[in-house]
Every structure is written in C-alpha cells, then in structure tokens.
C-alpha positions as CSV (number, residue, x, y, z in Angstrom):
1,M,86.4,143.9,192.5
2,A,88.7,141.4,194.1
3,A,90.6,138.9,191.9
4,T,89.2,136.0,193.8
5,E,85.6,137.0,193.2
6,S,85.7,137.3,189.4
7,T,85.7,133.5,188.9
8,H,82.4,133.1,190.8
9,L,80.3,135.6,188.9
10,D,78.3,135.0,185.7
11,P,78.4,137.8,183.0
12,S,75.4,139.7,184.3
13,E,76.6,139.6,187.9
14,Y,80.1,140.6,186.7
15,I,78.8,143.8,185.1
16,S,76.4,144.5,187.9
17,H,79.2,144.2,190.4
18,H,81.4,146.6,188.5
19,L,78.7,149.2,188.3
20,Q,78.2,149.5,192.0
21,N,80.0,152.2,194.0
22,F,81.8,151.8,197.3
23,A,79.4,153.9,199.4
24,T,78.7,154.7,203.0
25,S,75.3,152.9,202.8
26,H,72.9,151.3,200.4
27,Q,71.0,153.8,198.3
28,T,67.2,153.2,198.6
29,S,65.9,156.0,196.5
30,I,66.8,158.1,193.4
31,I,67.8,161.0,195.6
32,D,69.4,160.1,199.0
33,M,71.6,162.7,200.6
34,H,72.7,160.3,203.3
35,V,74.7,158.2,200.8
36,L,78.3,159.2,199.9
37,N,80.0,157.3,197.1
38,I,83.5,157.3,198.5
39,D,85.3,156.1,195.4
40,T,83.7,158.9,193.3
41,L,84.8,161.5,195.9
42,F,88.3,160.1,196.2
43,W,89.1,160.0,192.5
44,S,87.4,163.3,191.9
45,I,89.6,164.9,194.5
46,V,92.7,163.1,193.3
47,C,92.2,164.2,189.7
48,G,91.5,167.8,190.8
49,L,94.8,167.9,192.8
50,V,96.6,166.4,189.8
51,A,95.1,169.0,187.5
52,I,96.2,171.8,189.9
53,F,99.7,170.2,190.1
54,I,100.1,170.0,186.3
55,L,99.0,173.6,185.7
56,R,101.1,174.9,188.6
57,V,104.2,173.1,187.3
58,A,103.6,174.5,183.8
59,A,103.2,178.0,185.1
60,R,106.3,177.8,187.3
61,N,108.6,176.3,184.7
62,A,107.4,178.4,181.8
63,T,110.3,180.1,179.9
64,P,110.3,182.9,177.4
65,G,112.6,181.0,175.0
66,V,111.8,178.0,172.8
67,P,109.2,175.9,174.8
68,G,109.6,172.2,175.4
69,R,106.9,169.7,174.6
70,F,105.1,170.0,177.9
71,Q,105.1,173.8,177.9
72,C,104.0,173.9,174.3
73,A,101.1,171.6,175.0
74,I,99.9,173.7,177.9
75,E,100.4,176.9,176.0
76,M,98.2,175.5,173.1
77,L,95.6,174.5,175.7
78,V,95.7,177.9,177.4
79,E,95.4,179.7,174.0
80,M,92.5,177.6,173.0
81,V,90.6,178.3,176.3
82,E,91.5,182.0,176.1
83,D,90.2,182.3,172.6
84,Q,86.9,180.6,173.5
85,S,86.4,182.7,176.6
86,K,87.1,185.9,174.7
87,A,84.4,185.0,172.2
88,I,81.8,184.0,174.8
89,I,82.4,186.2,177.9
90,H,81.7,189.9,177.4
91,G,83.2,191.1,180.6
92,N,85.9,190.4,183.2
93,R,87.5,187.0,182.6
94,T,90.1,187.1,185.3
95,F,88.5,184.2,187.2
96,I,86.3,182.6,184.4
97,A,89.1,181.8,181.9
98,P,91.3,180.0,184.5
99,L,88.2,178.2,185.8
100,A,87.4,177.0,182.3
101,L,91.0,175.8,181.8
102,F,90.9,173.9,185.1
103,V,87.5,172.4,184.3
104,F,88.8,171.0,181.0
105,V,91.9,169.5,182.5
106,W,90.0,168.1,185.5
107,V,87.2,166.5,183.5
108,A,89.7,165.1,181.0
109,L,91.7,163.5,183.8
110,M,88.5,162.0,185.4
111,N,87.4,160.7,182.0
112,S,90.8,159.2,181.3
113,L,90.5,156.9,184.2
114,D,88.3,154.8,182.0
115,F,91.4,153.6,180.2
116,I,92.5,151.7,183.3
117,P,91.7,147.9,182.8
118,V,88.3,147.3,184.4
119,D,89.6,144.5,186.8
120,L,92.8,146.3,187.8
121,P,91.4,148.4,190.7
122,G,89.8,145.2,192.1
123,R,92.9,143.2,191.8
124,V,95.0,145.9,193.5
125,I,92.4,146.0,196.3
126,G,92.8,142.2,196.6
127,W,96.6,142.4,196.6
128,L,96.4,144.9,199.4
129,G,94.2,142.6,201.4
130,L,91.3,145.1,201.5
131,S,88.7,143.1,199.6
132,G,86.9,142.4,202.9
133,V,86.6,146.2,203.5
134,I,86.1,147.5,199.9
135,S,83.6,145.2,198.2
136,H,82.9,147.5,195.2
137,H,85.0,150.1,193.5
138,R,84.2,152.3,190.5
139,I,87.2,154.3,189.4
140,V,85.6,156.7,186.9
141,P,83.9,159.6,188.7
142,T,82.2,160.9,185.6
143,A,80.5,157.6,185.0
144,D,78.7,158.1,188.3
145,L,75.6,160.4,188.0
146,N,76.3,161.8,191.5
147,G,79.8,163.0,190.3
148,T,78.6,164.7,187.2
149,F,75.6,166.3,189.0
150,G,78.0,167.6,191.7
151,I,80.1,169.4,189.0
152,A,76.9,170.7,187.2
153,L,75.6,172.1,190.5
154,G,78.8,174.0,190.9
155,V,78.3,175.5,187.5
156,F,74.7,176.3,188.5
157,V,75.9,178.2,191.6
158,L,78.3,180.2,189.4
159,M,75.5,181.0,187.0
160,I,73.4,182.4,189.8
161,Y,76.3,184.2,191.4
162,Y,77.3,186.0,188.2
163,N,73.7,186.9,187.5
164,F,73.5,188.6,190.9
165,K,77.0,190.1,190.6
166,I,76.5,191.7,187.1
167,K,72.8,192.6,187.1
168,G,72.2,193.1,190.8
169,A,69.4,191.6,192.8
170,G,66.8,193.9,191.3
171,G,68.0,193.5,187.7
172,F,68.2,189.7,188.0
173,L,64.7,189.6,189.5
174,H,63.4,191.9,186.8
175,E,64.8,189.6,184.1
176,L,63.3,186.5,185.7
177,L,59.9,188.2,185.7
178,S,60.0,190.0,182.3
179,A,61.9,187.7,179.9
180,P,61.1,186.3,177.4
181,F,57.4,187.4,176.9
182,G,57.5,191.0,178.4
183,S,57.3,192.9,181.6
184,H,53.5,193.2,182.0
185,W,52.4,191.8,185.4
186,S,50.2,189.2,183.8
187,L,53.2,187.6,182.3
188,W,55.3,187.4,185.4
189,I,54.3,183.8,186.4
190,P,54.9,182.3,182.9
191,N,58.2,184.2,182.6
192,L,59.4,183.0,186.0
193,A,58.3,179.4,185.3
194,L,60.2,179.3,182.0
195,N,63.3,180.8,183.5
196,I,63.3,178.3,186.3
197,I,62.9,175.5,183.9
198,E,65.7,176.9,181.8
199,F,68.1,176.9,184.7
200,V,67.1,173.4,185.8
201,A,67.4,172.1,182.2
202,K,70.9,173.6,181.8
203,T,72.1,171.9,185.0
204,V,70.4,168.5,184.4
205,S,71.6,168.4,180.7
206,L,75.1,169.3,181.6
207,A,75.3,166.5,184.1
208,L,73.5,163.9,182.0
209,R,75.4,164.5,178.8
210,L,78.8,163.8,180.5
211,F,77.4,160.9,182.5
212,G,75.7,159.2,179.6
213,N,78.8,159.2,177.4
214,M,81.1,158.0,180.1
215,Y,78.7,155.4,181.5
216,A,78.2,154.0,177.9
217,G,82.0,153.8,177.5
218,E,82.5,152.1,180.8
219,L,79.8,149.5,179.9
220,L,81.4,148.8,176.6
221,F,84.8,148.2,178.2
222,L,83.1,145.7,180.6
223,L,81.5,143.9,177.6
224,I,84.8,143.8,175.8
225,A,86.4,142.4,179.0
226,L,83.8,139.6,179.1
227,L,84.5,138.8,175.5
228,G,88.1,137.9,176.5
229,S,86.9,135.6,179.2
230,I,85.4,133.3,176.5
231,W,88.8,131.8,175.8
232,T,89.5,128.6,177.9
233,F,93.2,128.7,177.1
234,G,92.8,125.8,174.7
235,A,93.5,125.4,171.0
236,D,89.9,125.6,170.1
237,T,87.4,128.2,168.7
238,T,87.2,130.0,172.1
239,V,90.5,131.7,171.2
240,L,88.4,133.9,168.8
241,G,86.9,135.5,171.9
242,F,90.4,136.5,173.0
243,I,91.3,137.8,169.6
244,G,88.0,139.7,169.4
245,H,88.8,141.1,172.9
246,V,92.2,142.4,171.8
247,I,90.9,143.9,168.5
248,A,87.7,145.4,170.0
249,G,89.5,146.7,173.0
250,T,92.2,148.4,171.0
251,V,89.7,150.0,168.6
252,W,87.4,151.2,171.3
253,A,90.3,152.5,173.4
254,I,91.6,154.6,170.5
255,F,88.1,155.9,169.7
256,H,87.5,156.5,173.4
257,I,90.4,159.0,173.5
258,L,88.3,161.2,171.2
259,I,85.3,160.8,173.5
260,V,87.3,161.6,176.6
261,L,88.7,164.8,175.2
262,L,85.5,165.8,173.4
263,Q,83.3,165.5,176.5
264,A,85.8,167.5,178.5
265,F,85.8,170.2,175.8
266,I,82.0,170.2,175.6
267,F,81.7,170.5,179.4
268,M,84.2,173.4,179.4
269,M,82.4,175.2,176.5
270,L,78.9,174.8,178.1
271,T,80.4,176.2,181.4
272,L,81.6,179.2,179.5
273,V,78.3,179.6,177.6
274,Y,76.1,179.4,180.7
275,I,78.3,181.8,182.7
276,G,78.6,184.0,179.7
277,Q,74.7,184.2,179.5
278,A,74.8,185.9,182.9
279,H,76.7,188.7,181.3
280,D,74.0,189.3,178.7
281,S,70.7,191.1,179.4
282,H,67.4,190.3,177.8
C-alpha cells in the first residue's frame, strides 16, 4: 500500500486493502486457475532461495572442531529433524530427511515475514515510484490460501509418489480397495471412497491449518496498526491509542515468534507423517 493512500482510507478499507494480493487479474470464483498472485509467488521463491542459501552456507562452512553459534544452531536443527524422521520414516530417508529440514526452514522464513511492519512494503513501493503499477501487496505467502495449498499439493504429490514407489501400482491399488474394511469385492467402493476422502482431507487440513494461523496473525497486526492511528499527536487521551499500539504490538510480536516456529514445525511433522504412512501397509 502506498504511503499516500493510507490517509484516505477508513479502518475497514485499510484492512481490506492490505488483505488483497497483487495478482494478474481479479479473482471471480473460489477456484480460478487463471489468476496468479505475483506477490505470493515472489516471496515464496525468495524465501526458498534464502533457505537453500542458509543451509548451503552451513554445510560448506561446517568444521569438526568447536562450532560457532550459526553452525551450532543449524546442527541442533538438523539433529531435531533427523530424530523425528528416524521415528516416523521406516525406510530410506536419504531424500525425505533433507526435504523435511528444508520445509521447516522455508515455512519458518515465510511465516517470519509477518514481523515486517504492515505498512512498510507499501511505503517502499511508494518511495520507488511503483504505486501506480503495484496497487496491492501482501508480503506473507503463508497468509495466502493459494500459497499454503500450493505447498500442501506438493506434499500430496509426494504421498502418492512414495505409495507407488514402495508398494507398487498393484499394491497401492489393492490397499485403496481393501483398507480399512476388508478385501471382499462388495467393500471396494466404500474403501476407495474413504481412502480418497483421507488423502483429500490430509491435503486440505495441511493447507488450512497453516493459512488459518498466519492469516489470523496478519489480521491482528493490522488491528494493532489501526490502534496506533488513533493518536492525533496531541496531548490528549488519543495518546492512549499509541501506548496501546506499542504494548499490544510488542506482546503480540513476541508471542507470534512462537506461532511462526510452531506452525513451521507442525507443517514439517505432518509432512513426515504423511510420507511415512506411505511406507506402512494396512
């Protein structure tokens, strides 16, 4: 949002403006494959590249001696992911464990963008003279349902891939038709229906859980920002709005650190669990 626009919006318009994406076109339905949220794609890719850079630097600069703070933090993270993957994945973890590590760092970085002041991206756009081109900009990819669904669909593809890889086409089809009620032909349709619902539910819940938490956090930051706008810079009671803004903003930002890391951890764990289930047979 451009700095020049913020003074012309009432509170509801201010929040509505901040919750709109910079997209290729206006979305007219719940599912519209022709619309691309450019800001979500941009920041998702940027965070992904930063995650790769951080992990690559840690790997290249690792030393066998006493580790520094950065190496120690990465080693603790790697050990945590390795322990979780060992407990969940009963098979080859050569690809899955590094994937889980990347997912945690990537999602944590995307979530952390929520700490950037809500008006800062719009002000930067205004300073660069791009407010006429970029009318809206949402900086948190995980607060966009399209972003979280995109990641969840990637996990869904991996679930299907590992089911085929480990069980084979025949074994996977047999499991879809025989679990959980039995292999009698009369139970094939109920079994298949329940398994399809299970795969869909896993994907949808994975996306909605992350989106819901980050969207709520984004909304609270917007409300706190509005609280600060009450102050008219005079020596009157409106200064309480600014004081409340500082206190509420500080408390929520500190608490939000836990949410950011917890949601990244939950997403990583569910990714491991769902892929790990492909290694188990009913």
